Structure formats: C-alpha cells, structure tokens
N, C-alpha and C positions, 0 to 999 in steps of 0.2 A: 789520370789527369795530370798534365804537365804545368809546372809553375816556374818557368825560367826567369832569370833576373831581368828586370825591365829598366835598365840604366837610362836609356834615351828618353823614355816616356816620363820617368820620374824627374829628370832634368827639365823637361818641357813643363811639367806641372809647377815646379818652383819658379819658372819664368812667368807663367800666366797668372797664377793665383795670387791675390793680395796676401801679404804676410802680416805679421804683427806690427810691422812698421810701414806697411803699404796702404794703398787706398784704391777703391773702385768707384767709378762714377756711373750713375744710372741716368740715361737719357731716353727720350721717346716716351711712349705710354704703354703700360701693361703690367704684368705680374712681376713682383719683386723676385720671384723664384725663376724667372726667365733669364737664363745666363746670357742670352744674346743681347739683352738690353743693358748689360754692364760692359764698360769699355775693356775690362780684363778678360771678358768671356767666361767669368766664374762668379757665382753669387758670393758676396763677401763673407768670409768665414770668421771664426773666433780670432780676436786680436787685431782685426783690421779696422779701417775707417771706411764707412759707406757714405757716399755723397749722392743725394737725389736732386738732380737738376732736370727733372722731367716729371711725369705723372705716374707714380708708382702705386700699385695696389697690393695690399696684403689681405688675403682671404682665408688663410689657414696658418698654422704654426710654421714659422720659417726655419725652425730648428727643432730637434727632438728633446733637447735639454737647454735650459736658459743660458748656461755658461758657454754655449756655442754661438751666441750672437756676436756681431761686431762690437768692438769696444766703444766706437764713436759713430753716431749717425748724424750727418749734416743734411738739412733739407733747405734748398735754395741757398747755395754757397758760391760767392763770387760776384763781382760787379756786373749788374744787369742780368744775373741768372735768376730763374724762377723754378721752384720745386714744390711739388705737392705729394704727400704720402697719405693715402686713405687706408686705414686699418678697419676691415669689416668682418674679420673672423680670426679665430685663434687666440691663444693666450701666451704662447712662448715666442714672442717677437719683441725686438727692441735692441737695447745696448746693454752690455754686461762687462764689468771689470775694466781694468786698464787705466793708466794715468791719463789725465786730461780727457776722460771719457764722458759719455752721456749722450743726450739728444739735443742738438742745436738747430733751431728753426729760424732761418733768415740770418745770414752773417756775411760780413765782408762785402756789403753793398748788394746782397741778394735778397730775394723775397721768398719766404718759405711758409708752407701751410701744412699742418698735421691735423688729420681728422680721425678721431677714434670713435667708430660707430658703436651703438648699443650692442652689448653681447660680446664685444671684442676687447682685447687687452693689449696695451703697449707699455713696455717697461724700461726703466733706467735703474739698473741694480748693480751695486758694488760700492765699495768705499770711495767717497769723494765724487761719485757720479752725479752729474748735473742734468737738469732739463732747463735749457736756456732759450728764451724767446727774444730774438733781435740782438743787436750789439751796438757799440758806440762807433762802429765804422760804416754806418749806413745800412746795416742789415735790419730788415723788419720781418716779423713773424706773427703767425696766428696759430694757436692750438685750440681746437674745438673738441670737447670731451662729452660724448654721450655714453661711452662705455667706461672702461677702467684705465686710468693713467697711473701706472704704478711708479710713482715718484718717491723713492725711498729716502733720498738724502737731501738734495739741494734743488730749489726752484729759484730761477732768476728771470724776472720779466723786465728786460732792459728796454726794448723798443718794439712794442707790439702788444698782443692781447691773448690772455688765457680765458677762454669762454667755457664755463661750466654749464652744460645743459641739464635739464631736470633729472635725468637718469645718470649723470656723470659721477664718477668716483675718482677722487685723487686724495686718498685717505690712508696712505701707508707710510707717511713720514716717521722715521724711527731713529733719528740721530740728533746729536747736538749741533750739527753743521748749520751755518747761517744761510737763510734765504732772504731775498729782497725783491721789492717791486720798485723800480726806478721811476724817475720823473716822467719818462715817456712810456711807462708801462700801464696797462689797463687790465684789471680783473673784472670779468663780465659774468653775470649770472642770468640765465633765462629760467624764470620760475613758472611752474605750472601748478596753480592752486597751492596745495601743501607741499609739492615736490620741488626740491632745490638740490642742486649738485653738491656733492660732499667733498669738502676740502678740510682734512683733519689729520691730526697725528694718530699714530697707531699705538704709541706707548708714551711713557712719561717724559721722554726727551725729544720727541719729534716736533717738527715745524716751529722753528725759531725764525720769525719773520720781521724784517724792517721795511716799513712803507715810507717812501719819499712823500713829503707834503704836497708835491705836485702830481702824484700818481692819481689815476682815475678809477672810479668804481662805476661800472655800467650795469644797471638793473633793468630787465625787461620782464614785465608781469603778464601772465596769461592764465587761462583756466578760471576757476571759481575761487574768489577770495573776498575778504571784507576788511573794513577799517579795523585797526588794532590787531590784525593777523601779524605774526612774526615768523622769521626764518633764521636759523643758525647758518651763517655764511662760512665760518671756519672755527676749528677747535685747535688751539695752539699751546705750546709750552711757554714761549715768550713772544711779545709783540711790542715793537717800537714804532712810533709815528702813527699817522692815520691818513686817510684819503683826502684829496683836495676838497671834497664835499663837506668835510667837517663832521659834526655829529648830527646834522640835519640837512637834507637836500631834496630837491624836486627833480625827478628824472625827465627824460624826453617825452614820456607818455603823460606827464602832468601829475604823477603821484608823488606825494611828499612822504619821506621816510625819516625816522630817527635811527641812528646807529649807536649801539652800545658796544664799545671796544673791550669791555671787561676790565680786569684788574691788571692787565699787562703781563701776567704770569699765570700759567695753568688755567686758562679761562676760554671763553668763546666770544666771537663777534656776532651780535644779534641785530638783525634788521627788522624794524617794525613799521608797518604802514599806518600813518597817522592822519592822512588827509588826501582827498581827491579833488580839493577845491580848485586846483589849477587845470582841471579837465572840463571840457564841454560835456554836456549830458544829453543823450537821446533816450528818453525813458520809454517811449512807445512809438511804433511806426506800423501803419496798417493801410490796407486798400479797401475801400467800400464802394461797390462789392468787390471781393477778391477775384472773382471769375466773371468774365464777360464774353459776349459774342463780338465778332469783328464788326466794327462800326459803332460800338457802344462806348460810353465814357465811364470811367471810374475815378474816384478821388483818393489821392494819397494824403493821409492825415498823420500828424505827429505831435508829440509832446516833447519839447526840448528846452534846455536852459543853459545859462552860463557860456554863451558863445559870442563871438564877434560876427561871424557870417555863417549862413546856411546855404548849401547848394544841393540841388536835386539833379541827378544824372540818370539816364542820358539826356542831353540837351543843355547841360550847364546852366540850369535855371536858378537864378538868384532868388531864394525864398526866405531871405533873412527876416523879412517883416511879415511873413505869412505863417499860417498854421496848417494849411492844406494846399493841394494843387491838383487840378483836374488833368487827367491824361486819357488819351484814346489810342492805345497801342494796336497795331495791326496783327501782331503775333505775341505770343507769351514773352514778357519782358521783365527783367529784374531791375528795379529802381534802387538807387543808392542815395541816401541822405548823408551829407558830410557836414559836420559841425566843427568849426575852427575857432580856437581860442589861443591867440598868440602863435606859438610854434607847434601846438598840439592839435591833431585832427582825430576826430572820432567818427566812425561810419556805422551805418546800419542799413540792411537790405530788406526789401519786400518784393515779392514776385506777383505780378498780375497775370493770371492764366487766361488765355484767349482761345476759346473753342477747344479746350483740352481738359483732361482729367486733372484733379489737384495733384500737387507734388508734395510728397513727404520728404523733406530735405534731411531730417535727422529724427531719430527716436532712440533714446538710450537711457541708461541708469547709472548712477554713481557707483553702485555695487550690484553686480549680478548674482552674487552669492551672499546671503545674510544668515545670521543665526536667528532662531525663533525669538520673536519679540522685538527684534531690531527692525529698522526701517531703511529704505533706500529712496532716492529721489529720481523720479522719472522726469525727463525733459524732452521737448520736441519742438521742431520747427516745421510748419506746414504752410504751403503757398497755394492760393487759388481755391480755397474751400469755403463753401457757404456754411458748412457745419463740420465740427470735429468731435468725435467721441472716443473715449477709451473705456473698454470693458475688460474685466468686470467692475472696475472702478478707476477713476472717479466719475465717469459718465461724460456729459457735455463739457467741453473745455475750449479755451481760446486757440487760435492758430499757433501762437508762440507762447509757451508757458512751461511751468514745471510744477510738480506736486510730490509730496512725500507719501509713500505707501508702506504698509507693514503687513504683508500677507502672512497667513498662518501656515500655509503649505506652499509647495512648488506651484507657481502661478505663471501663466502666459497671458500677458496683457496685449490686447489687440487695439491698435489705433486705426480708426476709420475716418477718412476725409472724403467729403461729398460735395459736389456742385451739380449744376444742371446737366453736365455731360455724363456724370456717373460717379463711382466711388473707387477709391484705392485703399488698401489696408497694409499694415505692417505689424509684425508680431515681435514681442520682446519677452523673454523668459527670465524670471527671477527664481533662483533656487533657494529654498529655506533649508539650510543644512548646518547644524551647529559645528560639526567637525570641519567641514570644508571652509566655513567662514573663519575658523580659528587659525588656518594655515598662514604663516608669515614667511616661511622659506620652504622650498621644495626642490630637491635635487633628484631628478628622475633620469637615469641614463638612457631611457628610450625616447626622451624628448628631442625636439628639433635642435640641430647644430651642436649636439654633444660630440665629443671627440676624446681620444685617449689623453690629450693634453689638458683638458679642462672638464669640470663637472659644473654645468651652468645651473643657476638658481632661477627657476621659471616664475617665481612669485616675488621674492625680495631683492633679486639682483645681486646677491653676494655669492660670487662664484668661487669654487675651489680650483686652485691652480695645481694641476696634477704633474708630479714628477715621476716618470716611470709608470704612468697609467696605462691600462689596457682595457679598452672598451670592448666588451664581449657581446656580440650580436647573436641572434638566432638561439637564444638561451632556451633550454627545455626545463620547465619546472612543473612537475605533475600537480603540485598542491597550490600553485598560485597562477596569477595572470601575468607574471613578470616574464619578459622576453629578452631583456637586456640588463647587463650589470657592469659595474666597474671593478676591475681587479688591478693587479700590478704585474708588470713585465718580469721583474726580478724579485721574487718573494724573500730573498735573503738580504736585499738592500734596504737601507733606512729611507725609504721613499714613500710618498703618499700625496695627499692633497692639502694644500695650505690656503687658508682663507684670508690671511692678512689681519683682518679685524676679527674680534670674537663676538660672542653673543651674550651681552650683559643683561641677562634677564634673571630675576629671582622668582618669577612665576611663569612656568613654561612646561611643555611636554616635548620630549625627544622621541622620534619614532624611526627605527631602522629595520630594514629587511636584509638579512645577511645569510650567506652560505658559508659554512665553516670550512676551513682548510685543515691543516694538520695542527692539532692542539696538544699541548703538554702543560706542565705546571707553571710555565712562564706566562706573564700577563701580556696579551696582545692588545694594542690600542685600536679600538673601533672609532672613537671620536673623543676629542678633548677641546676645551675652550678655557681660556684664562691664562694667567701668568703665575709668578711666584707668590702672589698675594691671595687673590680669590680665583678659584678655578673649579671646573667640573670635568669628569671624564667617564666614559664607558669602556671597560676592559673585558676581555674574555680569556679564560684558560680552560683546561680540561674539566675543571670543577664547576664553573658557572660563569654567569655574567655579573660583573662587578660595577657598581656606581660609587664614585668617590667625589667628595666636595671638600674644598678648603676655604677658609676665611682668614685673612691677615696672616697667611703663611702657615696656618695650622689646620690639620685635618679635622673636620667637624662631622662628616657623614661617611660611612664606609659600609655598604651593604652588598650582599651577593645572593642572586637567585640561582638555585642549583640547575645544572644541565643534566643531572643524572637520569631524570625521567623524560627528557626531550630527545626525540629521534632526529639526528642531524642529517638525515639523508637528503632533505630538501631545505628550502629557506626556513629560517627562524625569525619570528617577529619579536622585536624588542621595543618596549615603551617605558620611558622613565618620566613619571609625572612629578614635577617639582613645585611645591607650594611654599613660597618664601614667607608668606604671612604666618602660616602655621608652623614653619620650620619642619616640614615633613616631606618625605620622598617615598613614592611607591614605584617598585620595579616589577615589570611583567614580562614574561617571555612565553612563547608558544611555538611549537614546531608544526609546520604544515604537514609533516609526516606523522605527527602524534606527540603528545606530551606537553606539560605546562610547568612553569616555575614562577614563584613570586618572592618578593622580599620587601620590607619596609624599614624605614629608619627616621629618626628625629635628630635635629641639630640645627645650629645656626646656618642660615643660607645667605651668602653674599652675592654680589653681581660680578661674574667672572670678568676680569680685566686682562686684555692682551689678545693674542692671536688664537686661531682655531685651526684644527687639522682633522683629517680622517686618515685612517690606516696607520698613522704615526704621530709623533709629538711635533709641536711647532718647530720650525727651523730645519726640518729634515735631518740630515746627518751632521748639522752644525752644532749639535749639543742641545741639551734640554732647555727650552725657553720658558716652559711652564711647569707648574707643580703637578700636573695631572691629578689634581684634587688631593695631593699628598701634603707633605710638610716642606715649606720653603722651596728650595730648588731640588728637593729629593723626589724620587719616583719610586713606585713599588719595585721590589727587587726583580732583576732580570726582565724588566719591561722591554718588549720588542714590538715589531710591526705586525699588523694583522695579516694573516696568511690566506684569508678567504676573499670573498667578493661581496660588494654592497649593491643590492638591487634597487633600493629606494631609501631616501633619507628626508625626513620632514621635521620642521620645528613649528610648534604651535604657540599661541600667545597666552595660554593659560594651562593650569593643571587639568587632567582628565579624570573622570570617574572610571571605575572598573567596567561599567556598562559601555561607556564610550570607547574604552580600549578594545572590548570585544567587537564593537561596530567597526572600528578602524581596521581590525584584523580581517573582517569579512569583506572589506572593500577590495582587498588584494588576494587574500587567502581563499581557500576552497569555499564555494558557494557565493563568490563575490557578485555573480549575476544570477539572481533567482529566476527560474523559469515559471511562467504562469502554468499551472497544472490543475485540471479539474476532472473529477470522477463522477459519473452519473450512472445510477443503477436502473437497468431496464429489464425487468423479469430475471431471467437466468444469465443475463449478460451485464458486463460493465463497459461503459463507453468512456475511454480515457482521452482527454483532449489537452494538448499542451502547445505553447508558443514555439514556433520553429523558425530557423533562419537559414537562408540559402547558404550552401557550402558547409553545413553542419550535418552530423549524424548523431543518432541517439541510441542509448541502451535503456531498456525498461527492466527494472529489478524489483524484487518483492521480498518482504520478510514479515513474520508475525511479531518480531521484537524490534521496536523502534530504537532501542539503545544499542543494538548490535552494530558491530563495525560494518559500515556500508560495503566494504569489499567482500564480506561474507554473505551478502544478500543473494537470493536466488535470481538467476537471469531468466526473465520471462521471454524477452526477445532482444537481440543485439543488432547493431549496425542498421538501424532503421533510418532510411534516407529522409531528409527534410522535405516537407510539402508546404512551403510558406503560404500564408503566415501562421497556420496551425497544422499540427498533425493530429489525426484521430485514429485510435486503435480500439477495436472491440475484442474483448476476451471473455472467456467463461467466468461466471461469478464463482469465487472460491468457496469452499465449504467451511473455512475458518470463521469464527465469530468476529475476529479482528485480524486484519491484514493491511500492511502498509505498502505503498508503491512509491517508487523513486525513478525520476527521469534524469539521466546523465547526458550532457551535451559535449561533443568534442568535434573538432574540425576534421573534415575529410582530407585525406592526404592529397597532395598535388598529383596531376595526371602526367605520366611520363610519355612524351610524344617522340622522344628519340633517345637511344641508348647504345653505347658501343664500349665493350671492354677489351677488344682486340685479341680475344682468345678463340674466336671461331674461325680464324684463317691461319694457314700455314705460315711459318716464318718466311720472310722475303716477299710475301704477297699481301697487298692491302685488302681490307674487307670489301665486299661487294659495293660498288658504286662510290667508293672513296677514290679520289684522284690526287695526284701530286704532279708538280711541274715547276718550271723556272720562269722568272721574269725575263723578257727579251734582253735586258741589260746584263743578265748573268751569262756570260759567254763561257766561263770556265766550268760551270755546272759541277763543282766539286763537293757540294753538300746536297744530300738527298734525304728525303723523308723515307724511313724504312720501318718495317714491322718485325719484331722478334724479341730475343732476350737482350736486355740492355747492359748486362753485367760486365761487358768487356771494357768500356771506358766511362760509362755513366753510372747510374744508380746500381746497387748490388742486385736488385730484383725489380720487376714491375710492381706497380702499386697493388694490383690484384692479379691473380692468375700468373701465367708464365710470360705473357707478351705485353708489350706496349709499342707505341710508335715514337721515333726519335730521329734526330739529325745524325746520320752516319753512325749506325749502331756499333760498328767495328773500329771506329777511329774518331778523333776529334773533328769538329767541323772545319771546313775549308775557308779560304780567303775570298773576299769580294763576292759573297754569296747573296742570292736573292731567290729563295725557293719557297713554294707554298704547298699546303696540304688542305684539301677540301672534303667536307662531309657529303654524303648523299643529300638529296632534297629533304627538307624538313617542313611539314605542312603546318603553318601558323595562320591559315586563312580564317579560322574561327576564334583564334586566341585573343583574349582581352589582356593578357599578360603572359610573360614567359621568363624563365630563369635558366641560364647556362651554368653548369658546373663541370669542372674537370680537375683531375689531379695532374700536377706538373712538377718536374724536377729540373732546375735551371743551373747551369754552370756556363757563364758567358763572360767575356771581357767587358766589364761595365764602364770602361773609360768613355766619358761623355755620352753614354748610352748608344754608342755607334753599333755595337753588336746587340741585337734586340729581337724580341718576338712581338708580333702584333696579331690581335684577334679581330677579325672583321666579319660583318654579315653582308652577303651578296644576294641579289635577286637571282633565283634559281634559273630563270629563263634567259636573262640578258647578261648575267654576271656583273651588273652594275652595283657599285658599292651603295648599300643602304645605311650602314652605320659602322663606326669603329668602336668596339666595346672596350678595348684596352690598346693604347698606342705603343707603350713601351713596357715590355717585360724583360728584365735583365737582372744580373746578379752573379757574384762569384761563389763557387764552392758550396752548393746546396748540401745540407746535412741529411735531409730527408725529403720525402714528397710533401707537397703543400697543395691545399685545395684552392682553386680559383672559383669564385662565384660572382655572378653579376646578372642583373635584370636586363633583358633585351630592350633596347629603346623602342619608343612608340612607333617610329617609322618602319620597324620590321614586322609589326603585328598586322594581321589580315593578309599576309602574303605567304608564298612558298619560297623558302630561302635556303642558302647554303652557309655554313660556317667556314671561314678560311683562317688557317694558322700560317702566318707568314714569318719566315726567319731571314734576317739580314745580318751580314757581317762585313767589316771593313777590310782594308788591305794590309793591316798590321801583321807582319810575319814574325814579330818578336814574341807575341803571346798568342796562345790558342787554348781552347778549353773543350769540355765534353759536349756541350750543346743543350738542346731543349728536348725534353721527353714528356710525353703526354699519355695519360691513361684514363679510363672510366669517364668518357664524355657523355653528358646527359643534358637534355632540355626538357623542362617540365612546365606545365601550365596549371593555373589554379583549378581546384575542383569545381565542377559545374554547379 
C-alpha cells in the first residue's frame, strides 16, 4: 500500500475547516453532522465556533469524546437571524473548553431555541464555560430541558427563558463561578404531579445564583397533586435576590404558591401549593343518558363553582345561570364545558355516543408494579356507557372515576363499558413483585437507545456518560439471559462512566452482573459513589469482590467476598445490601458457571455525597475526586479501572434479604424462565408434557440424583423440536424407585439461505452466477472485482481459505471508478426477517468519503433498488478483517433479491490505496 505525501489536500483542509479561531454557520434544516449544511463544508471541530442559524438536529453523539466539541455554540446569532437546535439523542454533544466558550442561545438581535429531549444530553464543559440565554443587544432565547443539560459552571438568563420540564436535569453545577437571572430572564418549570425538573449543584461549591428583583418565575402545574404539596426548585450554594413574585404569588392557572428561598447559603428553594381559590372549579360533568340513538335527546349536567361565566361547546352556549343543558347530536359528539374566572379558564369534556359502542378514553394505574401489601390507584375515563364495571374489583363504577386497589398477586383488571349497542373492554395488568417494585435505577445495555457513548437509566433517568465506552451486542452467555454488555475500548485508559450526581442513600442494594477480564492483586473499580467525605465502592481483584464505605473521610466498612470458589468463565452476580439503620452490609456473589462467596460487616453508614462512576473513579483521568470508600482523598493502593464488562446494573430502594438475593439472581441467571413441566404415569409409560415456544428446541435429561450437576445428567433425547404451545413425549417407565427429569430450552440456530466463501472457484473466475460490471459513467474501467489470493497489495491472506474477492487483487484501485459485484439470486420469498454478514478489509482514501463502498439490495428480476443497507464504507489502512452485519430492511422480505457491492473512487491521482476486499458472505433467516 502506498502513502505518498498529500501536500495539496492538506492545504485544502486547512482552508475549508474551521480552526480554533474560526467559525462555521449552519443554515437550512437537517442533521448537525451533515457537512453540506455548514458554510465551511465541514462539521465544526474542536476549538471552533459553531453558529446555528437554521434548524439543526442532533440525534446521536456528535463526537467520540467530549473534548472534541466546538468551544462555542451560538444558536440564533445576528440581527433578524433565527436558529433552533433540537437534541434528541446522544450524550457527547455541546461545547467544550476555550476562552469565551459555552452555549449562547439568542444573541446580537437573533432569536434562538435549544431543545433537549428526554434521554438526550447537551453539555457546556470546561473552565469558565457559560450557558447564556439572550443578551443585552436584542438577542432572545429559550432553552427547553426534558433530558440533561450539563451546565457545569455558569448560567446566565439575560433575555429569555430556561424551561425545566418534569424529566429535565440541570444539576451538575460544580464551581464557585457566579450565575444570574436578569430582569428580562424567566425560569420556568412544568410540573407533573410529584415530578419537577432538577436545577441543583453537584458539590459544595456549585450554583451561586443572583436573581434580579424583576426576574420572573413561571410555574405550570399538571398531573395529580393536592394543596400543601411542595417541590424543590433548586439546590444552591449561594443565593442573592428573589423573583418578582416575592414569597407568595398566583400563577396564570390560578394556583397560589408560597416560596421559601432558604437561608441564602447551602440551601434549597421550595415551592408550596397553598391555595386554588383563584381557580374556577368543575367538579362533575356527565350526560344522561350517555348513549342515545339518532334523533333522541340527552342532558348535559354539571356541578361547578367559583366562576364568572360558563360556556358549553359546540355551539358557544352561555350556561352561566344553568346547571344542565339538553342536546340532540346527530353523531357522536364531545362537549366541552369552560368555566372562566378572571384570566383563568378551566375545561372538562364529556362525550355523548350516538348509535355507537361506548368509548374507553383511558384506563391506567399510578403504579403498574407494586410490592406485596402496597396499593396502586386505577383511574379511567369512559364515554357513552350505560354501565361500567371493573373486575375482579371494585365492580360497578362511574364513567369517570378512580379507586385504590391492593392485589395480593399479579392481577389483570378488566374494564367493561356497555350501552344498548354493545360492550367494549380494556385490560390493565398490575404486577405484585417486591423486587421489581424496589428498583429505582436500572442500567441495562440491551435497552432502547443505548450506545457506546452513554448508559441510560430506564427507571430513574440518571445516565452514565461513557468515555471510551464499547457497547457489545450479540453477547453469548451460557448461564444468563444477557445478550448485551458495556465494556471499554481501551482497557489501559482511565476511562469509564460518569454520572455527575451520586446516590445518597443509606438504605439500598446494589446489583451488578459482570464478566471478569484480567485480574491481579490491583483493585479494579466496578462502581463508586461519593466524595472525600462519605462514599461507597465495589472493587475487584484476583482475591475477591470488595465493598468499602467511608464516613466523614474515614473508612468505616471494608469487607471482601472471596472469588476463590467462583468460576469466572461466565457472568458473576454481585449484590451489596446496605442497611444504614442497622449499620450493616451483606455482600453476595455467585458465578453463573458455579461457585458462591459472601461477606458481612458492621459500621457507621453515611449518605455518599458527590459523583458516581462505573469502571473508574469520578473525574476519569483528572484525578481522584472521591474516597472510593477509603480515607479522605486516598484510595486503595494501585487502584485501577475495571478490565471486564458490565451486563446489568441496578440500584434498589432498600436492603435485600438472602432469599431476595437468590430471587434476583434467578431472574437473569440460569433458570430465569421456568418451563411448565408435567409427568403422568400411564401403566408402563410416562407421559411428559411441557410448555414450548416456536423457534426453540429442547433436551430431555434424567438422573437419580437431584443434587448432581445438571451437565452430568443422562440424555434421554436431544434436539426435540417445539410443537407450540406444548410438547408431549411418551417414554418407557424407568425401573428406578426415584428418577428425576429435566427439560432444557434453547433457541434454534438461524437458517442459512445463502453462503459463499470464494474457495470453490479457481483464481480469476467468479463463483457460479456471481456477476461483475461497471456503471455506464465509468469509461476508464480500471478497477475490477477479482477473485483470488489478496496478499499482493491488500490483506496478507483471505479471511478464510485461500481466496476472497477484491478490487484489483494485483494492484491498488484506479481513478474515477464505479464498479459493482452482484450475488446470485437469494430467495427471501418466505422470510419474515433476514441478516447479512460478511468479512471485509478496507483501505481507501477517506477524504470526504469520496472513495467508498456501498451495499445495496436489488430486485433479482428487474435489478431495481429495494434498499441501501450501508451507503458509505470507507477508511484508511485496515489492520485486520472486520465483520459487517446488518438486518435486511422490511422492503426486501418476501422477494427474490440480489446483493450488490458497489465501489466508487474519485479522480484524485495524488493518493491511492489497496481497496475493498470481501470474504465469507452469508444471509440467514430466523429459525421457523
């Protein structure tokens, strides 16, 4: 492979790309990573200024590490300019480092909007970095936070609004830098029942805020709440001033609140709902009868109070002096009653059903998973029913109502709504599960939207920001149901996951599923939470799993469960049950390949204060920020990062018993899904019946010793195909007085519908029915797909066997090429899903992705394009073969198709490379 000096192209790069002193402007609408939407033609790199004067979308990490972000992001910058940035995915996006850096929303006469969706993160990280909303030069801005706004240093609301939605987090302030809300600034909260956005410091120095007396606080209430409910709006280090509303105010909804600003130092701002006297009230609204036939009349009735006017729509009927109103709709109609008091309007709806079945508008529960003895509230809205019942309880109910239930076991509640036309039903399941109900945080790498850049919390919303993360899919774990795990790209680097805030609980249980890497006598960090005062950690070395805790900078608990009896071949289950009231910790570990270990300890237990991390200590390579449960700023000798993988991490709201620890293990470990299995004796025969699932296969084994290792049991019959929903097997009755039988379930392997290793044809000849050719625009035809030994210019060997296919096996690829390679016809006419895999070795000029490979699916009969599986495959200097795998899109299923590998190169004669090599192409479909 040749690597000549690229003087001309490097000069061109320095002209096009924004530098540390340059800027790039985004216009139009589309993806932040679309270079064509930036005026420089390059996505803004580290050290630059990025200006969004269009509609930009961020759906994934914009960089692989946080310090590669622009230093300054401006949204809506310049007189008359408008910019919107919507962040809907990823955690490694925002601004990092640099003087005068940060995120500026609406400036110099522009209008800017930043939207951070739930599950996404946008950051301003680095010394002196600001998040600024609006300015004194006519710039106005709005930031709406449903996800995480990582505002580490300074917040300035100059001329605009910071809106914290119920799931929003802006809780990482960690410096003495001053923040302020100016006279034209608004801090807004949208509150949903008990849920309120988090605006907090992350340590003892963060969030030093000054509020101008004219600044505004905007509160919008929703969900379920009551008088005297309160919410913490912010947690600060220092606070000067207060909002224009003073210590008591009535919002636009007519709710009156008291505000307690705290002691001005190291305290919280608390909002309490004290009255709804300024709101009109509609206590009841109904239709009698709720369902009618066309031409009949029904009466809308209500109970209302504290209003100036009442209006019933449709029709704008003034019913201020009435308590009911007759209507005769021709079709099903929803009527809205509006009660107005001053500037506040309250509405309520009722639907009259005409010659139709009733409508179940909603049927839900406040908690779908509860612990035994706990309760949940069922609520429902039904329209057009003569009768409504809920079984098994509470029986007959009103059309619109709620009730508290406390089922003893898993229960499905069925709501039935009936009128003269018929009945409709809806089901709602409530799970009674003490362990599931206790989960407050769950990091499952197999969950939706997980990536190498973040480990998302599906329960509590406290995400780990991964540096150097590596999301491992298609994991094989013989002893567990785990299929995905989080590892690290560089096991020698001080990288891992940082949570920003810690877990300040004195009564809790930590559960981890881990695969061990290389262990020695050094302590590797699995998890830690806390700071130099109070902290907890879980460490591992070749001797065991270690739990440590510190209080006031002094170690109080240090216990270790031995690994000597645990087989590390598969995942190991770790649980640490912490009982702060009793000052006691139990540590349990169990290997899914065998072996257990335990340890217990007593001592004072405090609430860990500070940050939390997995794989490493807080702050990554920036130094030890926490005690790791040790003493002060000290850590156990030779502490290092964890070299293995984490398959699951959960935190619970209470300590667990040993029985619950075993139960938690069985939910993921071996026997997580018990199979219904029945044996019936019929004379000299035994009839074995078990539950079976399509796509599974079964082994039937037997032993006279129940305690024997299951792997040593006798095989009665193996590879028994499923016959859903049950399998039945008749065998001869054994002569033993006692014999045990066991059914093992495992998935059928996928069916291979196409396979090619390129070793059945002679060098220089493509396999049967494979074809190659050129696009009509390729008049030079100087790059050809060839079969043979690739060792001349590409990889040293084929991936398997002696041969592969590649572009110009005896030379580098040519200029201005557009050449394709197509498979024989592949029959997917009955496939409900399909997966393509192949091995590839790539060495291409990756400048602007102009030299690239594309994988397409074509209709075998017409050669029409059905789908593009991968549009750009490129990269310089492959070190080894790499596997490509992708599911075929739905539009390719049910058809007979060809796969096409297309290679394109530009006319650059300064740089050339080896090309694209392919081996071991396969298409599989799921087992029937």
